[in-house]
C-alpha positions as CSV (number, residue, x, y, z in Angstrom):
1,M,94.2,103.1,82.0
2,P,95.1,100.7,79.2
3,A,98.2,98.6,79.7
4,L,101.2,99.8,77.8
5,S,103.5,97.6,75.9
6,F,107.2,97.7,76.6
7,T,107.7,99.4,73.2
8,E,105.2,102.1,74.1
9,M,106.8,102.7,77.5
10,Y,110.2,103.0,75.8
11,Q,108.9,105.4,73.2
12,R,107.5,107.6,75.9
13,L,110.7,107.5,77.9
14,M,112.8,108.5,74.8
15,A,111.1,111.9,75.0
16,Y,113.3,112.5,78.0
17,P,116.9,111.8,77.0
18,N,118.4,112.7,80.4
19,I,116.2,110.1,82.1
20,C,117.2,107.4,79.6
21,K,120.9,108.1,80.4
22,I,120.5,107.4,84.1
23,L,117.5,104.9,84.1
24,T,118.6,101.3,84.5
25,F,116.0,98.6,84.3
26,D,116.3,98.0,88.0
27,L,115.7,101.7,88.7
28,F,112.7,101.7,86.3
29,L,111.2,98.7,88.2
30,K,111.8,100.5,91.5
31,F,110.1,103.6,90.2
32,V,107.1,101.5,89.1
33,R,106.9,99.8,92.6
34,L,107.2,103.1,94.4
35,S,104.7,104.9,92.2
36,A,102.2,102.1,92.8
37,T,102.5,102.7,96.6
38,V,101.7,106.4,96.2
39,K,99.1,106.0,93.5
40,C,96.2,107.0,95.8
41,S,98.1,110.1,96.8
42,I,98.7,111.0,93.2
43,M,95.0,110.5,92.3
44,H,93.9,112.4,95.4
45,S,95.9,115.4,94.3
46,M,94.3,115.4,90.8
47,K,91.6,117.9,89.9
48,P,88.1,116.4,89.8
49,T,87.9,117.2,86.1
50,E,91.0,115.1,85.4
51,S,90.5,111.4,84.4
52,S,92.0,108.9,86.9
53,G,92.8,106.8,83.8
54,T,95.3,109.3,82.6
55,A,98.6,110.2,84.2
56,P,98.8,113.7,85.5
57,A,100.9,116.3,83.7
58,S,103.0,116.7,86.8
59,L,103.4,115.0,90.1
60,P,102.5,116.7,93.4
61,R,105.6,118.2,95.1
62,F,105.5,115.7,98.0
63,V,105.4,112.7,95.6
64,L,108.2,114.2,93.6
65,D,110.3,114.7,96.7
66,F,109.6,111.1,97.8
67,L,110.5,109.6,94.5
68,S,113.5,111.8,94.1
69,S,114.8,110.8,97.5
70,A,114.1,107.1,97.0
71,L,115.6,106.9,93.5
72,K,118.4,109.4,94.0
73,P,118.3,111.3,90.6
74,Q,117.5,114.9,90.5
75,G,113.9,116.0,90.9
76,A,113.6,117.3,87.3
77,E,114.6,113.8,86.1
78,V,111.9,112.1,88.2
79,Q,109.4,114.8,87.2
80,G,110.0,113.8,83.5
81,L,108.8,110.3,84.2
């Protein structure tokens, strides 16, 4: 997956206004660190026809639950990331 610039990440996040209201930079960094730790689990849950270089359209329920619990926002807000 190609690296995203900060501007590209910001533009993608702007598609989810509720997330932008609650997401601090510290929370964003925490999300990135936590997501990196469960990356293998996310990739393992993807269909064989999906590219591992592309983010999945949705997170597996167990990953969503983990991130929601760790980050404290509602599940729908984490799902939007």
